[in-house]
Each structure stands twice: as C-alpha cells, then as structure tokens.
C-alpha positions in Angstrom: 0.0 0.2 0.0 1.2 3.3 -0.8 1.9 5.9 2.0 -0.3 8.7 2.6 1.3 12.0 4.1 -1.2 13.9 6.0 -0.3 17.6 7.0 -2.0 19.0 9.9 -1.1 22.6 11.1 -1.5 23.3 14.7 -2.0 26.7 16.3 -4.0 27.4 19.5 -6.8 24.7 18.9 -6.3 23.0 22.3 -10.2 22.2 22.5 -10.4 20.8 19.3 -7.1 19.0 18.7 -7.7 15.6 20.3 -11.0 15.1 18.3 -9.0 15.9 15.3 -6.0 13.6 15.9 -8.2 10.8 17.1 -10.2 10.8 13.8 -7.0 10.6 11.7 -5.0 7.9 13.7 -8.2 5.8 13.5 -8.4 5.7 9.7 -9.2 2.6 8.1 -6.4 3.2 5.7 -3.5 2.6 8.0 -0.2 3.3 5.9 0.0 7.1 7.1 2.6 9.5 7.9 1.0 12.1 10.3 2.8 15.5 10.3 1.9 17.7 13.0 3.2 21.4 12.6 3.1 23.4 15.5 3.2 26.8 14.6 4.3 28.4 18.0 1.0 27.5 19.9 0.8 29.3 23.1 -1.6 26.8 24.6 -1.2 23.1 25.4 -1.3 22.0 21.8 2.4 21.3 21.4 2.4 19.1 24.2 -0.6 17.3 23.0 1.0 16.7 19.7 4.3 15.4 21.6 2.0 13.0 23.6 0.3 11.6 20.5 3.7 11.2 18.8 5.0 9.1 21.6 2.0 6.9 21.2 2.1 6.5 17.6 5.1 6.1 15.5 3.4 7.2 12.4 3.4 10.8 13.7 6.0 13.2 13.4 6.0 16.6 15.2 7.8 20.0 14.1 7.6 22.8 16.5 8.3 26.1 14.7 8.0 29.8 15.5 4.5 31.4 14.7 4.6 32.4 11.2 1.2 31.9 10.0 -0.9 29.0 8.2 0.9 29.1 5.1 4.4 28.8 6.7 3.3 25.7 8.8 1.7 24.1 5.6 5.0 24.7 3.6 7.0 22.9 6.4 4.8 20.0 6.1 5.2 20.1 2.1 9.0 20.1 2.7 8.9 17.1 5.2 6.6 14.5 3.3 7.9 11.1 2.3 4.5 9.7 1.2 3.3 9.0 -2.4 0.1 10.8 -1.8 -0.6 14.0 0.4 -3.7 15.0 2.4 -4.4 18.1 4.4 -6.5 18.3 7.6 -7.1 21.5 9.6 -6.7 20.9 13.4 -10.1 22.1 14.4 -11.9 19.8 12.0 -12.3 16.0 12.0 -12.7 13.2 9.6 -14.6 10.1 8.7 -12.8 6.8 9.6 -12.8 5.8 5.9 -11.9 9.3 4.3 -8.5 8.4 3.2 -9.5 4.8 2.3 -12.5 6.1 -0.1 -10.1 8.8 -1.5 -7.4 6.5 -2.2 -9.2 3.9 -4.0 -11.3 6.3 -6.0 -8.0 7.7 -7.0 -6.4 4.6 -8.1 -9.5 3.1 -9.8 -9.3 5.9 -12.4 -5.6 6.2 -12.4 -5.5 10.0 -11.9 -3.7 12.2 -9.6 -6.3 13.7 -7.6 -9.5 12.9 -5.7 -12.0 15.0 -4.1 -14.6 14.1 -1.4 -17.7 15.7 -0.1 -17.9 17.2 3.1 -20.0 18.4 6.2 -20.6 21.9 7.5 -20.1 21.2 11.2 -20.9 23.2 14.3 -21.2 22.1 18.1 -24.6 20.8 17.5 -24.5 18.8 14.1 -22.8 18.4 11.0 -24.8 19.1 7.7 -23.9 17.3 4.6 -23.3 19.6 1.6 -25.5 18.6 -1.4 -24.9 19.5 -5.2 -27.6 20.8 -7.1 -26.0 19.7 -10.4 -24.8 16.3 -11.0 -21.0 15.6 -11.1 -20.2 12.9 -13.5 -18.7 9.6 -12.6 -15.3 9.0 -14.1 -12.5 11.5 -14.8 -13.2 15.2 -14.5 -11.7 17.4 -17.2 -9.4 20.2 -16.1 -11.9 22.8 -17.1 -14.6 21.3 -14.9 -12.1 21.2 -11.9 -11.6 24.8 -12.5 -15.3 25.7 -12.8 -16.9 23.6 -10.2 -15.4 25.4 -7.2 -16.4 28.7 -8.8 -20.0 27.7 -9.5 -20.7 27.0 -5.8 -24.6 27.4 -5.9 -24.5 24.3 -8.0 -21.6 22.4 -6.4 -21.7 23.1 -2.7 -19.7 19.9 -2.0 -16.5 20.4 -4.3 -14.7 23.4 -3.0 -11.1 24.6 -3.7 -10.1 24.1 -0.2 -7.2 21.8 0.2 -8.6 19.6 3.0 -11.2 17.5 1.2 -8.6 16.0 -1.1 -6.1 13.4 -1.8 -3.0 14.5 -4.0 -0.5 12.7 -5.9 2.5 13.9 -4.1 5.0 14.1 -7.1 2.4 16.3 -8.9 3.0 18.8 -6.1 6.8 18.4 -5.7 7.5 18.4 -9.4 5.8 21.9 -9.8 7.8 23.2 -6.7 4.4 24.6 -5.4 4.1 26.1 -2.1 1.5 28.1 -0.3 1.9 31.9 -0.8 3.4 33.0 2.8 2.0 36.6 2.1 -1.6 35.5 2.0 -3.5 34.7 5.1 -6.8 34.2 3.8 -7.4 32.5 0.5 -4.0 30.7 0.3 -5.7 27.5 -0.4 -7.9 28.6 -3.4 -4.6 30.1 -4.9 -2.8 26.8 -4.2 -5.6 24.6 -5.7 -5.8 26.7 -9.0 -2.2 26.7 -9.3 -1.8 23.3 -9.3 -4.9 22.3 -11.6 -3.6 24.7 -14.0 0.1 24.1 -14.0 -0.3 20.3 -14.1 -3.6 20.4 -16.5 -4.8 18.1 -13.8 -7.9 16.0 -14.1 -9.7 14.7 -11.0 -12.3 12.2 -9.7 -14.9 13.0 -7.3 -16.5 10.9 -4.4 -20.1 12.1 -3.6 -19.7 10.9 -0.1 -19.3 13.4 3.0 -15.9 12.6 4.4 -14.7 15.7 6.2 -16.3 17.9 9.0 -15.6 21.4 8.2 -16.0 23.0 11.7 -17.3 26.6 12.1 -15.5 28.6 14.8 -15.8 32.2 15.3 -12.0 32.5 15.6 -11.1 31.0 12.3 -9.4 32.9 9.7 -12.4 32.8 7.6 -14.2 34.6 10.3 -11.7 37.2 10.7 -13.1 40.9 11.0 -9.8 42.3 10.2 -10.1 44.2 6.8 -6.4 43.7 6.0 -6.6 39.8 6.4 -9.9 39.8 4.6 -8.6 41.5 1.6 -6.0 38.9 1.2 -8.8 36.9 -0.6 -9.0 39.5 -3.2 -5.4 39.2 -4.1 -5.9 35.4 -4.4 -8.7 35.6 -6.8 -6.9 38.3 -8.8 -4.1 35.8 -9.1 -6.4 33.1 -10.1 -7.7 35.1 -12.8 -4.4 35.8 -14.0 -3.6 32.1 -14.0 -6.6 31.2 -15.9 -5.7 33.8 -18.7 -2.2 32.6 -18.9 -2.9 29.0 -19.2 -5.5 29.1 -21.9 -8.8 29.6 -19.7 -9.7 33.1 -20.3 -13.1 32.1 -21.6 -14.0 31.1 -18.2 -11.8 33.5 -16.0 -14.9 35.7 -15.6 -16.0 33.2 -13.0 -13.1 34.3 -10.8 -13.9 37.8 -11.5 -17.4 37.1 -10.1 -16.1 35.7 -7.0 -13.5 38.5 -6.5 -16.6 40.9 -6.7 -18.5 38.9 -4.0 -15.5 39.1 -1.7 -15.3 42.9 -2.3 -19.0 43.2 -1.3 -18.3 41.4 1.9 -15.4 43.7 2.7 -17.5 46.6 1.7 -20.1 45.7 4.4 -17.3 45.2 7.0 -16.5 48.7 6.1 -19.8 50.2 6.6 -20.3 48.1 10.1 -17.1 49.7 11.6 -17.6 53.1 9.8 -14.5 52.9 7.8 -15.6 55.1 4.8 -12.1 54.7 3.0 -12.4 51.0 2.9 -16.1 51.1 1.8 -15.4 53.5 -1.1 -12.5 51.3 -2.3 -14.6 48.3 -2.3 -17.2 50.1 -4.0 -14.9 50.9 -7.0 -13.9 47.2 -7.1 -17.5 46.2 -7.1 -18.4 48.6 -10.0 -15.4 47.1 -12.1 -16.4 43.5 -11.7 -20.2 43.9 -11.3 -20.9 42.8 -14.9 -19.2 39.7 -14.3 -20.9 39.1 -10.9 -24.3 39.5 -12.8 -23.2 36.9 -15.3 -22.2 34.4 -12.8 -25.4 34.8 -10.5 -28.1 34.5 -13.3 -31.1 33.1 -11.8 -30.1 34.6 -8.2 -31.7 38.1 -8.5 -31.5 38.5 -4.7 -27.7 38.2 -4.6 -27.4 40.8 -7.6 -29.8 43.2 -5.9 -27.7 43.0 -2.5 -24.6 44.0 -4.5 -26.4 46.7 -6.5 -27.6 48.2 -3.3 -24.0 48.5 -2.2 -22.9 49.9 -5.5 -25.4 52.7 -5.3 -25.0 53.5 -1.7 -23.7 57.2 -0.7 -21.8 57.5 2.5 
C-alpha cells in the first residue's frame, strides 16, 4: 500500500485537537505519515502533539516559531515522504474511511487527484453538503475542475479548499508548488488553482461526505480584520491571471465574479465599522467587476440586488 502523508498545521486549537487527531489515527487506511506542524502555539497544543507522537510511530511533530498558516503548511510539504498527500485542519475532523475512499477512488481511475464531499459542522450537528447539479462519474476534465469550485451554488460539495482532497505527491513536488506566505486568507484557493492549471490536472469525485469542516468564530475565515479579508482579493486576482495565462480566459470571468462577491463582503464590513475609505475602495472594485458578478449569478436576483445596493450607496 502506498503511504499517505497527512499535513496538520496546529496553532492554538487545544479544545479541538484531540478530536482531530483521534479521527486521523483511526483511519481504516493505516499506512499513514502524520505530520503535525506546531506553529508556535501558546496553549497546550504542542504538548498534545508530542504525547500523540510518543504513542503512534506514524506521527512526526515539528515545532516552529509562529509564522502563519501558510508557513506551517509549507514546512509540512518539505517534510513529506509519502506517495500521496492530504491536509486536515486541526479544528476539523474526518470520517474513519476518508483516506481509504479517496485513495481507492483515485487509483481506480488512475488519476492524480481525488475530491470528496464534506459536512459543515457546528457544536450541534454536521450537515452534509448537497450538489444541485450532478457531477459525472469517472474523470473530471481540467476545465470542470476549475469551474466547479467557482459555480458554488450548483456544486456546494466540491470547493477549492485543500482539505477534502488527496493529491499525488509528485504532482506537487515536481511543480515546486508551495503556499503563498504573504496571503493569510485564500492561500488554499490559490494553491488549488495553481496546481490544476500548471499540471493540467484532471480529477475524480467521491460524492460521499468525508470531512467535517468545523465553523468556529475565531477561524481565519471569520476574521473581522479588513487587512486579512482583503487577502482573498489578491488570491482571486491571481487565479484570474493564471486562468488567462494557461488558456482558460473564456471562463476567467467566474474568478472575477467571486472577486466581486468578496469585495462586497469587505464593503459591508467597512460600513459596519464606519470605515469610509475601505467602503469606497471596495465600491470601486464592485463597479469594475459588477457585470461579471451578474453573469455568474444569473437566476439569483436577490444576490444581484444586494450587491447593486452596495454599488449605489452614498456615505
């Protein structure tokens, strides 16, 4: 059996870490290398990592000075020795069959990337994501691998996050691809699209919820920092540029539509904290990309109207 290297960045997630690690070590696919990257945690997370490593020889722990999520992920990428790579966030958890399913799905189609469905999880329940549109059995074309995460209303159970996937390690190492350490929010989006485009990657989808994506208020995706939230704009602008560079300019308007959506979220944050400069800057970005937003949200008039109101608002 091939070895799967699982990279788990750890930073101040003590209340959730045991749940995460237990779900990984209990995988039905047992040939694992589990890389715990302690990114300078100030809680008991580092000690928990060491305790698990002492009890399971598949676990390797690396303690580093805090540098952010991308730096921790990159340490993991430099340390992997497996034929395949997976990522798990340390506040999330996974089904016991996750890597067995993703590995078998990938091997059956002789491809380099498999994607699984997932749950949105809270302290109360985990809700499986459902795709409105059918994802074909068999190989998914490179173009659809690019489109599905951007057509989120139709493909809620796909996403461009790195955690619901299994990757051929050589595909990553041969491209010398790492996470952008200047981006705190959206680095996984840029990583995914860089990989798909540079390697002209096809994939395979398992429409079975395997990953529990836990929604906690202190996660980066919930940040109220305008500076952090603006990183996602950088990520999607780079995605658009990559799509144009690698011959997919005919669908790059989908990336611009997502850019416009995130600009609208930041504009609303600017209004909430009475930051006029931030709001006006995002209003300009919305105006530039509004036609693309309309094009990518046909059939969703309420979404279009919400952004239109932000565009016409005077403060």
